[in-house]
C-alpha positions as a Markdown table, in Angstrom:
| # | Residue | x | y | z |
|---|---|---|---|---|
| 1 | Met | -52.4 | 80.9 | -43.3 |
| 2 | Glu | -51.5 | 77.4 | -44.2 |
| 3 | Val | -52.5 | 74.5 | -42.1 |
| 4 | His | -50.1 | 71.5 | -42.1 |
| 5 | Ala | -51.6 | 68.0 | -41.7 |
| 6 | His | -50.0 | 65.8 | -39.2 |
| 7 | Thr | -48.2 | 62.8 | -40.6 |
| 8 | His | -48.9 | 59.4 | -39.1 |
| 9 | Ser | -46.8 | 56.2 | -39.3 |
| 10 | Pro | -48.6 | 53.3 | -40.6 |
| 11 | Arg | -49.7 | 50.9 | -37.9 |
| 12 | Lys | -47.7 | 47.7 | -37.8 |
| 13 | Lys | -49.5 | 44.4 | -38.2 |
| 14 | Trp | -49.5 | 42.0 | -35.2 |
| 15 | Thr | -47.6 | 39.6 | -37.3 |
| 16 | His | -44.7 | 42.0 | -37.4 |
| 17 | Tyr | -44.5 | 42.0 | -33.6 |
| 18 | Phe | -44.8 | 38.2 | -33.6 |
| 19 | Trp | -41.8 | 37.8 | -35.9 |
| 20 | Glu | -39.8 | 40.3 | -33.9 |
| 21 | Phe | -40.5 | 38.4 | -30.7 |
| 22 | Leu | -39.8 | 35.1 | -32.4 |
| 23 | Met | -36.4 | 36.3 | -33.7 |
| 24 | Leu | -35.5 | 37.6 | -30.3 |
| 25 | Phe | -36.5 | 34.4 | -28.7 |
| 26 | Leu | -34.5 | 32.3 | -31.2 |
| 27 | Ala | -31.4 | 34.5 | -30.7 |
| 28 | Val | -31.6 | 34.1 | -26.9 |
| 29 | Phe | -32.4 | 30.4 | -27.1 |
| 30 | Cys | -29.5 | 29.7 | -29.5 |
| 31 | Gly | -27.2 | 31.7 | -27.2 |
| 32 | Phe | -28.4 | 29.5 | -24.3 |
| 33 | Leu | -27.8 | 26.3 | -26.4 |
| 34 | Ala | -24.3 | 27.5 | -27.4 |
| 35 | Glu | -23.4 | 28.3 | -23.8 |
| 36 | Tyr | -24.8 | 25.0 | -22.6 |
| 37 | Gln | -22.9 | 23.0 | -25.2 |
| 38 | Leu | -19.7 | 24.9 | -24.3 |
| 39 | Glu | -20.2 | 24.2 | -20.6 |
| 40 | His | -21.0 | 20.6 | -21.4 |
| 41 | Lys | -17.8 | 20.3 | -23.4 |
| 42 | Ile | -15.7 | 21.9 | -20.7 |
| 43 | Glu | -17.1 | 19.5 | -18.1 |
| 44 | Lys | -16.4 | 16.5 | -20.4 |
| 45 | Asp | -12.8 | 17.7 | -20.8 |
| 46 | Arg | -12.5 | 18.1 | -17.1 |
| 47 | Glu | -13.9 | 14.6 | -16.5 |
| 48 | Lys | -11.3 | 13.1 | -18.9 |
| 49 | Val | -8.5 | 14.9 | -17.1 |
| 50 | Tyr | -9.6 | 13.8 | -13.6 |
| 51 | Ile | -10.2 | 10.2 | -14.8 |
| 52 | Lys | -6.7 | 10.1 | -16.3 |
| 53 | Asn | -5.2 | 11.5 | -13.0 |
| 54 | Leu | -7.2 | 9.0 | -11.0 |
| 55 | Tyr | -6.0 | 6.2 | -13.3 |
| 56 | Glu | -2.4 | 7.2 | -12.7 |
| 57 | Asp | -3.0 | 7.4 | -8.9 |
| 58 | Leu | -4.4 | 3.9 | -8.9 |
| 59 | Lys | -1.5 | 2.5 | -10.8 |
| 60 | Ser | 0.9 | 4.2 | -8.3 |
| 61 | Asp | -1.1 | 2.7 | -5.4 |
| 62 | Thr | -0.8 | -0.9 | -6.7 |
| 63 | Ile | 3.0 | -0.4 | -6.8 |
| 64 | Leu | 3.1 | 1.0 | -3.3 |
| 65 | Tyr | 1.0 | -1.9 | -2.0 |
| 66 | Leu | 3.3 | -4.5 | -3.6 |
| 67 | Asn | 6.4 | -2.8 | -2.4 |
| 68 | Tyr | 5.1 | -2.7 | 1.2 |
| 69 | Ala | 4.3 | -6.4 | 1.0 |
| 70 | Lys | 7.9 | -7.1 | 0.0 |
| 71 | Ile | 9.4 | -4.9 | 2.7 |
| 72 | Asn | 7.1 | -6.4 | 5.3 |
| 73 | Glu | 8.0 | -9.9 | 4.2 |
| 74 | Glu | 11.6 | -9.2 | 5.1 |
| 75 | Phe | 10.6 | -7.5 | 8.3 |
| 76 | Ser | 8.5 | -10.5 | 9.3 |
| 77 | Asn | 11.3 | -12.9 | 8.7 |
| 78 | Asn | 13.7 | -10.7 | 10.7 |
| 79 | Val | 11.2 | -10.6 | 13.6 |
| 80 | Asp | 10.8 | -14.4 | 13.5 |
| 81 | Thr | 14.6 | -14.7 | 13.7 |
| 82 | Leu | 14.8 | -12.2 | 16.5 |
| 83 | Ile | 12.3 | -13.9 | 18.7 |
| 84 | Thr | 13.9 | -17.3 | 18.1 |
| 85 | Leu | 17.4 | -16.0 | 19.0 |
| 86 | Met | 16.1 | -14.1 | 22.1 |
| 87 | Lys | 14.4 | -17.3 | 23.3 |
| 88 | Gly | 17.3 | -19.6 | 22.3 |
| 89 | Ser | 19.8 | -21.2 | 24.7 |
| 90 | Asp | 22.7 | -19.6 | 22.7 |
| 91 | Arg | 21.4 | -16.1 | 23.0 |
| 92 | Asn | 24.6 | -14.6 | 24.5 |
| 93 | Ser | 26.6 | -15.9 | 21.5 |
| 94 | Arg | 24.2 | -14.4 | 19.0 |
| 95 | Leu | 24.0 | -10.9 | 20.5 |
| 96 | Ser | 25.5 | -9.2 | 17.4 |
| 97 | Lys | 22.6 | -10.4 | 15.3 |
| 98 | Ile | 20.1 | -9.7 | 18.0 |
| 99 | Tyr | 21.2 | -6.1 | 18.4 |
| 100 | Phe | 21.2 | -5.6 | 14.6 |
| 101 | Leu | 17.7 | -7.0 | 14.2 |
| 102 | Ala | 16.3 | -5.2 | 17.2 |
| 103 | Arg | 17.6 | -1.8 | 15.9 |
| 104 | Thr | 16.7 | -2.2 | 12.2 |
| 105 | Ala | 13.1 | -3.3 | 13.0 |
| 106 | Thr | 12.1 | 0.4 | 13.0 |
| 107 | Ile | 14.4 | 1.6 | 10.2 |
| 108 | Asn | 12.5 | 0.3 | 7.2 |
| 109 | Ser | 9.2 | 2.1 | 6.5 |
| 110 | Ala | 6.5 | 0.7 | 8.8 |
| 111 | Phe | 3.7 | 2.7 | 7.2 |
| 112 | Leu | 1.7 | 2.1 | 4.0 |
| 113 | Ser | 1.2 | 5.2 | 1.9 |
| 114 | Phe | -1.4 | 5.6 | -0.8 |
| 115 | Asn | -2.3 | 8.4 | -3.2 |
| 116 | Gln | -5.5 | 10.3 | -2.5 |
| 117 | Arg | -4.5 | 13.5 | -4.2 |
| 118 | Thr | -6.9 | 13.6 | -7.2 |
| 119 | Phe | -9.8 | 12.1 | -5.3 |
| 120 | Leu | -9.5 | 14.6 | -2.4 |
| 121 | Gln | -9.2 | 17.4 | -4.9 |
| 122 | Met | -12.4 | 16.3 | -6.7 |
| 123 | Lys | -14.2 | 15.7 | -3.4 |
| 124 | Asn | -13.3 | 19.0 | -1.8 |
| 125 | Ser | -14.1 | 21.0 | -5.0 |
| 126 | Gly | -17.4 | 19.2 | -5.6 |
| 127 | Gln | -16.1 | 17.8 | -8.9 |
| 128 | Leu | -17.0 | 14.1 | -8.3 |
| 129 | Arg | -20.3 | 14.9 | -10.0 |
| 130 | Leu | -18.3 | 15.2 | -13.3 |
| 131 | Ile | -17.9 | 11.4 | -13.4 |
| 132 | Arg | -21.0 | 10.6 | -15.4 |
| 133 | Asn | -20.7 | 6.8 | -15.5 |
| 134 | Gln | -22.4 | 5.6 | -12.3 |
| 135 | Gln | -20.6 | 2.3 | -12.1 |
| 136 | Val | -17.2 | 4.0 | -12.2 |
| 137 | Ala | -18.3 | 6.7 | -9.8 |
| 138 | Asp | -19.5 | 4.1 | -7.3 |
| 139 | Ser | -16.4 | 2.1 | -7.6 |
| 140 | Ile | -14.2 | 5.1 | -7.1 |
| 141 | Ser | -16.0 | 6.1 | -3.9 |
| 142 | Ser | -15.9 | 2.5 | -2.6 |
| 143 | Tyr | -12.2 | 2.2 | -3.2 |
| 144 | Tyr | -11.2 | 5.5 | -1.7 |
| 145 | Tyr | -13.4 | 5.3 | 1.4 |
| 146 | Ser | -12.0 | 1.8 | 2.0 |
| 147 | Leu | -8.6 | 3.4 | 2.5 |
| 148 | Asp | -9.8 | 4.9 | 5.8 |
| 149 | Val | -9.3 | 1.6 | 7.7 |
| 150 | Met | -5.6 | 1.6 | 6.4 |
| 151 | Gln | -5.1 | 5.1 | 7.8 |
| 152 | Leu | -6.4 | 3.9 | 11.2 |
| 153 | Gln | -4.0 | 0.9 | 11.0 |
| 154 | Asn | -1.1 | 3.3 | 10.2 |
| 155 | Glu | -2.0 | 5.2 | 13.4 |
| 156 | Ser | -2.0 | 1.9 | 15.3 |
| 157 | Ile | 1.5 | 1.3 | 14.1 |
| 158 | Val | 2.6 | 4.6 | 15.5 |
| 159 | Asn | 1.5 | 3.4 | 19.0 |
| 160 | Arg | 3.2 | 0.0 | 18.5 |
| 161 | Ile | 6.5 | 1.6 | 17.5 |
| 162 | Ser | 6.3 | 3.8 | 20.6 |
| 163 | Asp | 5.7 | 0.8 | 22.8 |
| 164 | Tyr | 8.5 | -1.0 | 21.1 |
| 165 | Met | 11.0 | 1.8 | 21.4 |
| 166 | Leu | 10.3 | 2.3 | 25.1 |
| 167 | Ile | 11.1 | -1.4 | 25.9 |
| 168 | Val | 14.2 | -1.5 | 23.7 |
| 169 | Gly | 15.8 | 1.0 | 26.0 |
| 170 | Glu | 15.4 | -1.3 | 28.9 |
| 171 | Leu | 17.4 | -4.1 | 27.2 |
| 172 | Phe | 19.9 | -2.7 | 24.7 |
| 173 | Asp | 22.9 | -0.4 | 25.0 |
| 174 | Ala | 21.9 | 2.9 | 23.3 |
| 175 | Glu | 25.4 | 3.7 | 22.1 |
| 176 | Ile | 25.5 | 0.4 | 20.2 |
| 177 | Leu | 22.0 | 0.9 | 18.8 |
| 178 | Phe | 23.0 | 4.4 | 17.5 |
| 179 | Lys | 26.1 | 2.9 | 15.8 |
| 180 | Ile | 24.0 | 0.3 | 14.1 |
| 181 | Trp | 21.6 | 3.1 | 12.8 |
| 182 | Lys | 24.6 | 5.0 | 11.3 |
| 183 | Glu | 26.4 | 2.0 | 9.8 |
| 184 | Ile | 23.5 | -0.4 | 9.1 |
| 185 | Lys | 25.6 | -3.4 | 9.9 |
| 186 | Glu | 26.0 | -5.9 | 12.8 |
| 187 | Pro | 28.2 | -4.6 | 15.6 |
| 188 | Pro | 31.3 | -6.5 | 16.7 |
| 189 | Ser | 30.4 | -9.3 | 19.0 |
| 190 | Gln | 33.1 | -8.6 | 21.6 |
| 191 | Asn | 31.8 | -7.3 | 24.9 |
| 192 | Leu | 28.2 | -7.2 | 23.7 |
| 193 | Lys | 25.6 | -7.8 | 26.4 |
| 194 | Leu | 22.0 | -7.0 | 27.3 |
| 195 | Leu | 21.3 | -4.5 | 30.0 |
| 196 | Thr | 19.3 | -7.2 | 31.8 |
| 197 | Thr | 18.5 | -10.9 | 31.4 |
| 198 | Asp | 15.4 | -10.7 | 33.5 |
| 199 | Pro | 13.0 | -13.1 | 31.9 |
| 200 | Ile | 10.0 | -10.8 | 32.6 |
| 201 | Met | 11.7 | -7.9 | 30.9 |
| 202 | Ile | 12.7 | -10.0 | 27.9 |
| 203 | Asn | 9.1 | -11.3 | 27.7 |
| 204 | Lys | 7.8 | -7.7 | 27.7 |
| 205 | Tyr | 10.2 | -6.9 | 24.9 |
| 206 | Leu | 9.1 | -9.9 | 22.8 |
| 207 | Thr | 5.4 | -9.1 | 23.5 |
| 208 | Ala | 5.9 | -5.5 | 22.2 |
| 209 | Thr | 7.7 | -7.0 | 19.2 |
| 210 | Gln | 5.0 | -9.4 | 18.3 |
| 211 | Tyr | 2.3 | -6.8 | 18.6 |
| 212 | Phe | 4.4 | -4.6 | 16.3 |
| 213 | Tyr | 4.7 | -7.5 | 14.0 |
| 214 | Gly | 1.0 | -8.3 | 14.0 |
| 215 | Thr | -0.1 | -4.7 | 13.3 |
| 216 | Arg | 2.2 | -4.4 | 10.3 |
| 217 | Asn | 1.1 | -7.8 | 9.0 |
| 218 | Thr | -2.5 | -6.7 | 9.2 |
| 219 | Leu | -1.7 | -3.6 | 7.3 |
| 220 | Arg | 0.1 | -5.7 | 4.6 |
| 221 | Ile | -3.1 | -7.8 | 4.2 |
| 222 | Leu | -5.3 | -4.7 | 4.0 |
| 223 | Gly | -2.9 | -3.3 | 1.4 |
| 224 | Leu | -3.0 | -6.4 | -0.8 |
| 225 | Glu | -6.8 | -6.4 | -0.6 |
| 226 | Arg | -6.9 | -2.7 | -1.7 |
| 227 | Ser | -4.4 | -3.6 | -4.5 |
| 228 | Glu | -7.0 | -6.0 | -5.9 |
| 229 | Lys | -9.7 | -3.3 | -5.7 |
| 230 | Ala | -7.4 | -0.8 | -7.4 |
| 231 | Lys | -6.7 | -3.3 | -10.2 |
| 232 | Asn | -10.4 | -3.9 | -10.7 |
| 233 | Leu | -11.1 | -0.2 | -10.8 |
| 234 | Ile | -8.2 | 0.3 | -13.3 |
| 235 | Arg | -9.7 | -2.3 | -15.6 |
| 236 | Leu | -13.2 | -0.7 | -15.3 |
| 237 | Ile | -11.9 | 2.8 | -16.1 |
| 238 | Lys | -9.9 | 1.4 | -19.1 |
| 239 | Ile | -13.1 | -0.1 | -20.5 |
| 240 | Lys | -15.5 | 2.8 | -19.8 |
| 241 | Tyr | -13.1 | 5.5 | -20.9 |
| 242 | Asn | -11.1 | 3.7 | -23.6 |
| 243 | Leu | -7.8 | 4.3 | -21.8 |
| 244 | Lys | -4.7 | 2.4 | -22.8 |
C-alpha cells in the first residue's frame, strides 16, 4: 500500500504581500486622482459657463439702467409741464395737453427691471462656490444684493401709481382718458373740461403726481448707481477671466 505525501505550496515572502498591497494602493490612489482631476475640470468648465452668463447679464443690466434713465427723463419733463399747466392761469385753454400728459404718465414703463437669472440659479443650486476668485465672488454678491433696494422701490411705485390713478378719476373724464390710451395723441380741445376745479382736489392730484415723480426719480438714481457697479464688475471679470 502506497502512501502519498501531501504537497505544500511554498510560503510567500512578506515582501510579496507588501508589493501586492502597494500595487493595490497605487491603483486606488491613481483612480482617486483621476476622478478628482475630472471633477476639478468639470467644475472649472462650469465656472467659465456661469461667469460668461453673468457677464452677459451684467451687460444687459447696464442697457436697462440707461434706457430707464432716458424714459424717466421724458417722464420728468412731462410731469414738470403738467404741474405748470395745472397751476397756470390759462389752464382751461390747455386742457388738451393736460389730459394727454395726465393719461400718458402711467403708459410708459414705470418700473426698472434687471436680470438676476444666472445669479439666482447659482445661489439656489449652491453653485456660487464655483467662483474661485474671491474678489470676483465678493463683487458679484455685493452687486446682486444691492438690487434688493431697487426691488423695494419698484414696489413703492406700485403704491404711487395706485394713488395717482384713484385721484385721476376725480378730475378727468374717463371716456377721454380711454381714447387717449388707444390713440396716444392729444384729444380735440373742443368741450374739454375737468370734472371739478376745486383747488383742494387739484392740489391732491398734484400731490399724488409729485410723489409718483419723486419715487420714479429715486429709482432712476438707484439704477444709475447700479449701472456703475455693474460696469466695474464687468471690467473685473474681463481681467480675471480673460474675457473679451
